[in-house]
PADODREN-204445 format. One record per atom (N, C-alpha, C, CB): x, y, z; residue number from 1. Coordinates in steps of 0.02 Angstrom, whole numbers, plus 50000, padded with zeros to 5 digits. Atoms other than C-alpha are relative to their C-alpha. Glycine has a CB too. Layout:
BEGIN
{pt {X; Y; Z}; NUM};
...
This chain:
BEGIN
{pt {50035; 50063; 49988}; 1};
{pt {50438; 50881; 50309}; 1};
{pt {50041; 49943; 49969}; 1};
{pt {49927; 50002; 49970}; 1};
{pt {49960; 50057; 50022}; 2};
{pt {50536; 50719; 50297}; 2};
{pt {49956; 49949; 49963}; 2};
{pt {50035; 49966; 50060}; 2};
{pt {50036; 50050; 50041}; 3};
{pt {50480; 50599; 50160}; 3};
{pt {50031; 49932; 50012}; 3};
{pt {50003; 50019; 49924}; 3};
{pt {49977; 50069; 49989}; 4};
{pt {50492; 50412; 50192}; 4};
{pt {49972; 49955; 49946}; 4};
{pt {49979; 49975; 50070}; 4};
{pt {50023; 50051; 50046}; 5};
{pt {50464; 50254; 50090}; 5};
{pt {49980; 49939; 50042}; 5};
{pt {50054; 49981; 49947}; 5};
{pt {50020; 50062; 49968}; 6};
{pt {50368; 50100; 50145}; 6};
{pt {49984; 49948; 49947}; 6};
{pt {49939; 50011; 50047}; 6};
{pt {50017; 50058; 50042}; 7};
{pt {50355; 49929; 50064}; 7};
{pt {49957; 49954; 50043}; 7};
{pt {50066; 49963; 49973}; 7};
{pt {50048; 50040; 49961}; 8};
{pt {50205; 49825; 50120}; 8};
{pt {49979; 49939; 49959}; 8};
{pt {49937; 50043; 50019}; 8};
{pt {50025; 50060; 50032}; 9};
{pt {50158; 49646; 50078}; 9};
{pt {49943; 49973; 50043}; 9};
{pt {50057; 49945; 49992}; 9};
{pt {50061; 50020; 49965}; 10};
{pt {49982; 49591; 50125}; 10};
{pt {49981; 49929; 49981}; 10};
{pt {49942; 50050; 49985}; 10};
{pt {50016; 50071; 50010}; 11};
{pt {49939; 49407; 50146}; 11};
{pt {49928; 49987; 50020}; 11};
{pt {50048; 49955; 50041}; 11};
{pt {50068; 50020; 49983}; 12};
{pt {49768; 49323; 50154}; 12};
{pt {49957; 49999; 49937}; 12};
{pt {49971; 50048; 50052}; 12};
{pt {50047; 49995; 50055}; 13};
{pt {49613; 49335; 50047}; 13};
{pt {49997; 50073; 49979}; 13};
{pt {49928; 49972; 50019}; 13};
{pt {49991; 49929; 50015}; 14};
{pt {49666; 49499; 49967}; 14};
{pt {49997; 50015; 49925}; 14};
{pt {50065; 50023; 50028}; 14};
{pt {50007; 49988; 50072}; 15};
{pt {49646; 49477; 49779}; 15};
{pt {49928; 49986; 49981}; 15};
{pt {50049; 49956; 49958}; 15};
{pt {50069; 50009; 50022}; 16};
{pt {49478; 49495; 49692}; 16};
{pt {49950; 50030; 50049}; 16};
{pt {49986; 49928; 49991}; 16};
{pt {50045; 49969; 49949}; 17};
{pt {49406; 49599; 49837}; 17};
{pt {50008; 50076; 50000}; 17};
{pt {50015; 49971; 50070}; 17};
{pt {49991; 49928; 50008}; 18};
{pt {49446; 49776; 49774}; 18};
{pt {50055; 50028; 50046}; 18};
{pt {49935; 50036; 50013}; 18};
{pt {49946; 49977; 49956}; 19};
{pt {49604; 49785; 49881}; 19};
{pt {50042; 50053; 49965}; 19};
{pt {50045; 49941; 50021}; 19};
{pt {49959; 49950; 50036}; 20};
{pt {49706; 49875; 49747}; 20};
{pt {49962; 50065; 49990}; 20};
{pt {50022; 49972; 49932}; 20};
{pt {50041; 49941; 50012}; 21};
{pt {49565; 49994; 49704}; 21};
{pt {49994; 50043; 50063}; 21};
{pt {49930; 49980; 49975}; 21};
{pt {50010; 49964; 49938}; 22};
{pt {49533; 50040; 49885}; 22};
{pt {50066; 50029; 50026}; 22};
{pt {49969; 49954; 50053}; 22};
{pt {49934; 49975; 49979}; 23};
{pt {49719; 50056; 49924}; 23};
{pt {50018; 50063; 49961}; 23};
{pt {50054; 49945; 49990}; 23};
{pt {49985; 49941; 50041}; 24};
{pt {49741; 50177; 49779}; 24};
{pt {49959; 50060; 50025}; 24};
{pt {49985; 49986; 49926}; 24};
{pt {50044; 49946; 49976}; 25};
{pt {49593; 50279; 49841}; 25};
{pt {50025; 50028; 50066}; 25};
{pt {49928; 49973; 50008}; 25};
{pt {49975; 49979; 49934}; 26};
{pt {49660; 50285; 50020}; 26};
{pt {50067; 50038; 49992}; 26};
{pt {50009; 49939; 50047}; 26};
{pt {49934; 49969; 50009}; 27};
{pt {49838; 50326; 49964}; 27};
{pt {49995; 50069; 49968}; 27};
{pt {50045; 49955; 49957}; 27};
{pt {50009; 49935; 50032}; 28};
{pt {49781; 50466; 49851}; 28};
{pt {49970; 50051; 50048}; 28};
{pt {49956; 49994; 49937}; 28};
{pt {50031; 49956; 49950}; 29};
{pt {49672; 50538; 49990}; 29};
{pt {50053; 50024; 50050}; 29};
{pt {49942; 49964; 50036}; 29};
{pt {49947; 49983; 49952}; 30};
{pt {49826; 50536; 50103}; 30};
{pt {50056; 50041; 49968}; 30};
{pt {50029; 49936; 50029}; 30};
{pt {49949; 49961; 50035}; 31};
{pt {49930; 50625; 49970}; 31};
{pt {50064; 49962; 49988}; 31};
{pt {50014; 50062; 50038}; 31};
{pt {49941; 50042; 50010}; 32};
{pt {50050; 50479; 49946}; 32};
{pt {50011; 49986; 49926}; 32};
{pt {49994; 49935; 50038}; 32};
{pt {49983; 50022; 50068}; 33};
{pt {50139; 50425; 49786}; 33};
{pt {50028; 49930; 50005}; 33};
{pt {50051; 50048; 49966}; 33};
{pt {49975; 50069; 50001}; 34};
{pt {50186; 50248; 49735}; 34};
{pt {49955; 49957; 49958}; 34};
{pt {50006; 49972; 50070}; 34};
{pt {50042; 50046; 50038}; 35};
{pt {50094; 50094; 49675}; 35};
{pt {49977; 49942; 50043}; 35};
{pt {50038; 49974; 49939}; 35};
{pt {50025; 50061; 49970}; 36};
{pt {49997; 49939; 49722}; 36};
{pt {49992; 49949; 49944}; 36};
{pt {49932; 50012; 50039}; 36};
{pt {50010; 50051; 50051}; 37};
{pt {49995; 49773; 49629}; 37};
{pt {49988; 49932; 50032}; 37};
{pt {50060; 49997; 49954}; 37};
{pt {50009; 50069; 49980}; 38};
{pt {49940; 49593; 49644}; 38};
{pt {50062; 49961; 49980}; 38};
{pt {49936; 49968; 49967}; 38};
{pt {49944; 50043; 50016}; 39};
{pt {50081; 49467; 49652}; 39};
{pt {49976; 49930; 49984}; 39};
{pt {50051; 49999; 50059}; 39};
{pt {50021; 50068; 50020}; 40};
{pt {50075; 49292; 49577}; 40};
{pt {49988; 49953; 50059}; 40};
{pt {50051; 49971; 49955}; 40};
{pt {50009; 50044; 49943}; 41};
{pt {50084; 49214; 49751}; 41};
{pt {49935; 50013; 50039}; 41};
{pt {50059; 50007; 50047}; 41};
{pt {50064; 49986; 49968}; 42};
{pt {49913; 49287; 49796}; 42};
{pt {50001; 50057; 50050}; 42};
{pt {49976; 49939; 50033}; 42};
{pt {49995; 49944; 49955}; 43};
{pt {49977; 49432; 49899}; 43};
{pt {49991; 50066; 49962}; 43};
{pt {50068; 49999; 50036}; 43};
{pt {50002; 49933; 50029}; 44};
{pt {49961; 49619; 49870}; 44};
{pt {50063; 50036; 50025}; 44};
{pt {49934; 50039; 50020}; 44};
{pt {49939; 49962; 49984}; 45};
{pt {50119; 49727; 49865}; 45};
{pt {49985; 50074; 49992}; 45};
{pt {50059; 49978; 49954}; 45};
{pt {50010; 49928; 50001}; 46};
{pt {50114; 49912; 49905}; 46};
{pt {50068; 50033; 50013}; 46};
{pt {49948; 50023; 50055}; 46};
{pt {49942; 49958; 49986}; 47};
{pt {50256; 50036; 49891}; 47};
{pt {49977; 50072; 49997}; 47};
{pt {50059; 49986; 49949}; 47};
{pt {50024; 49931; 49997}; 48};
{pt {50224; 50214; 49943}; 48};
{pt {50052; 50046; 50031}; 48};
{pt {49935; 50004; 50040}; 48};
{pt {49956; 49949; 49972}; 49};
{pt {50316; 50375; 49982}; 49};
{pt {49958; 50060; 50021}; 49};
{pt {50054; 50020; 49949}; 49};
{pt {50033; 49941; 49974}; 50};
{pt {50262; 50524; 50084}; 50};
{pt {50019; 50011; 50072}; 50};
{pt {49923; 49994; 49993}; 50};
{pt {49986; 49987; 49929}; 51};
{pt {50261; 50593; 50261}; 51};
{pt {49988; 49937; 50042}; 51};
{pt {49957; 50058; 50026}; 51};
{pt {50004; 50060; 49958}; 52};
{pt {50288; 50459; 50394}; 52};
{pt {49931; 49988; 50029}; 52};
{pt {50051; 50005; 50055}; 52};
{pt {50065; 50010; 49968}; 53};
{pt {50122; 50490; 50482}; 53};
{pt {49947; 49976; 49949}; 53};
{pt {49976; 50065; 50033}; 53};
{pt {50047; 50023; 50052}; 54};
{pt {50028; 50465; 50317}; 54};
{pt {50015; 49928; 49979}; 54};
{pt {50003; 50047; 49938}; 54};
{pt {49982; 50069; 50015}; 55};
{pt {50125; 50306; 50279}; 55};
{pt {49974; 49953; 50055}; 55};
{pt {50076; 49993; 49992}; 55};
{pt {50026; 50041; 49945}; 56};
{pt {50076; 50240; 50450}; 56};
{pt {49925; 49991; 49994}; 56};
{pt {50017; 50033; 50068}; 56};
{pt {50072; 50008; 50012}; 57};
{pt {49893; 50274; 50407}; 57};
{pt {49987; 49949; 49945}; 57};
{pt {49969; 50068; 49981}; 57};
{pt {50007; 50050; 50054}; 58};
{pt {49914; 50174; 50246}; 58};
{pt {50015; 49930; 50027}; 58};
{pt {50047; 50016; 49941}; 58};
{pt {49984; 50064; 49969}; 59};
{pt {49996; 50034; 50345}; 59};
{pt {49942; 49975; 50042}; 59};
{pt {50064; 50006; 50042}; 59};
{pt {50058; 50019; 49959}; 60};
{pt {49850; 50034; 50467}; 60};
{pt {49943; 49975; 49956}; 60};
{pt {49977; 50060; 50043}; 60};
{pt {50052; 50022; 50047}; 61};
{pt {49728; 50023; 50321}; 61};
{pt {50015; 49930; 49974}; 61};
{pt {49993; 50050; 49941}; 61};
{pt {49981; 50064; 50031}; 62};
{pt {49825; 49876; 50247}; 62};
{pt {49991; 49941; 50047}; 62};
{pt {50072; 50003; 49976}; 62};
{pt {50011; 50055; 49952}; 63};
{pt {49801; 49774; 50407}; 63};
{pt {49927; 49977; 50000}; 63};
{pt {50021; 50021; 50070}; 63};
{pt {50072; 50018; 50003}; 64};
{pt {49613; 49774; 50375}; 64};
{pt {49978; 49991; 49927}; 64};
{pt {49958; 50054; 50033}; 64};
{pt {50020; 50002; 50070}; 65};
{pt {49589; 49811; 50190}; 65};
{pt {49927; 50018; 49991}; 65};
{pt {50013; 49931; 49971}; 65};
{pt {50070; 49985; 50013}; 66};
{pt {49421; 49836; 50107}; 66};
{pt {49954; 49948; 50032}; 66};
{pt {49987; 50004; 49925}; 66};
{pt {50052; 50038; 49966}; 67};
{pt {49259; 49759; 50168}; 67};
{pt {50006; 49924; 49994}; 67};
{pt {49933; 50021; 49973}; 67};
{pt {50000; 50072; 50010}; 68};
{pt {49276; 49584; 50092}; 68};
{pt {50068; 49966; 50006}; 68};
{pt {49972; 49985; 49932}; 68};
{pt {49933; 50029; 49992}; 69};
{pt {49463; 49560; 50118}; 69};
{pt {50005; 49965; 50067}; 69};
{pt {50054; 50055; 49995}; 69};
{pt {49984; 50035; 49937}; 70};
{pt {49527; 49440; 50250}; 70};
{pt {50076; 49999; 50007}; 70};
{pt {49970; 49926; 50001}; 70};
{pt {49928; 49993; 49992}; 71};
{pt {49701; 49498; 50296}; 71};
{pt {50023; 49954; 50056}; 71};
{pt {50019; 50074; 50015}; 71};
{pt {49972; 50046; 49951}; 72};
{pt {49801; 49363; 50384}; 72};
{pt {50065; 50026; 50031}; 72};
{pt {50013; 49932; 49968}; 72};
{pt {49934; 49976; 49977}; 73};
{pt {49971; 49448; 50397}; 73};
{pt {50022; 50057; 49955}; 73};
{pt {50052; 49942; 49999}; 73};
{pt {49971; 49944; 50038}; 74};
{pt {50059; 49607; 50344}; 74};
{pt {50074; 50005; 50019}; 74};
{pt {49963; 50067; 50015}; 74};
{pt {49928; 49988; 49989}; 75};
{pt {50247; 49627; 50323}; 75};
{pt {50015; 50068; 49971}; 75};
{pt {50045; 49944; 49967}; 75};
{pt {49983; 49935; 50027}; 76};
{pt {50323; 49798; 50301}; 76};
{pt {50071; 50019; 50020}; 76};
{pt {49951; 50054; 50024}; 76};
{pt {49935; 49972; 49983}; 77};
{pt {50487; 49890; 50299}; 77};
{pt {50004; 50072; 49974}; 77};
{pt {50058; 49958; 49970}; 77};
{pt {49988; 49932; 50021}; 78};
{pt {50536; 50072; 50290}; 78};
{pt {50069; 50003; 49967}; 78};
{pt {49996; 50050; 50060}; 78};
{pt {49936; 49994; 50036}; 79};
{pt {50673; 50117; 50165}; 79};
{pt {50010; 50073; 49980}; 79};
{pt {50001; 49953; 49937}; 79};
{pt {49985; 49934; 50025}; 80};
{pt {50754; 50269; 50089}; 80};
{pt {49956; 50015; 49939}; 80};
{pt {50076; 50006; 49980}; 80};
{pt {50042; 49983; 50057}; 81};
{pt {50637; 50360; 49968}; 81};
{pt {50039; 50002; 49935}; 81};
{pt {49966; 50067; 50012}; 81};
{pt {49968; 50000; 50067}; 82};
{pt {50676; 50341; 49783}; 82};
{pt {49981; 50063; 49961}; 82};
{pt {49979; 49937; 49961}; 82};
{pt {50025; 49941; 50034}; 83};
{pt {50579; 50496; 49729}; 83};
{pt {49986; 49988; 49925}; 83};
{pt {50051; 50057; 50006}; 83};
{pt {50013; 50017; 50070}; 84};
{pt {50533; 50405; 49568}; 84};
{pt {49925; 50002; 49983}; 84};
{pt {50027; 49932; 49984}; 84};
{pt {50072; 50003; 50012}; 85};
{pt {50343; 50414; 49587}; 85};
{pt {49970; 50069; 49993}; 85};
{pt {49965; 49962; 50056}; 85};
{pt {50033; 49936; 50011}; 86};
{pt {50232; 50554; 49523}; 86};
{pt {49930; 50000; 50031}; 86};
{pt {49996; 50015; 49925}; 86};
{pt {50067; 50008; 49973}; 87};
{pt {50064; 50487; 49585}; 87};
{pt {49994; 49930; 50029}; 87};
{pt {49945; 50013; 49945}; 87};
{pt {50011; 50068; 49975}; 88};
{pt {49989; 50333; 49666}; 88};
{pt {49954; 49965; 49951}; 88};
{pt {49969; 50000; 50073}; 88};
{pt {50040; 50035; 50050}; 89};
{pt {49925; 50205; 49541}; 89};
{pt {50012; 49925; 50004}; 89};
{pt {50017; 50026; 49930}; 89};
{pt {49991; 50073; 50004}; 90};
{pt {49917; 50021; 49494}; 90};
{pt {50064; 49985; 49961}; 90};
{pt {49939; 49967; 49965}; 90};
{pt {49945; 50026; 50041}; 91};
{pt {50066; 49924; 49430}; 91};
{pt {49982; 49929; 49983}; 91};
{pt {50070; 50005; 50036}; 91};
{pt {50018; 50068; 50021}; 92};
{pt {50043; 49765; 49331}; 92};
{pt {50061; 49958; 49986}; 92};
{pt {49956; 50002; 49937}; 92};
């Protein structure tokens, strides 16, 4: 099974609406490793590694987010995995 890496930046009303919490929950359910964090510019940044089909599911989730989020735009790129993550968690 080929492991991939995805970097996702989510724009909109995405902080203070449990975006990080829900992303962590979804990523762990999908068996992904990596992290999610709020950025000072008001966006949410996600970096995850795992099977491509699971990363695509995480990407799909990030276009909607949790119930109270209002996602305006999502940017993403696939890169070479770093294999530095042990689990999926928050980064501050």
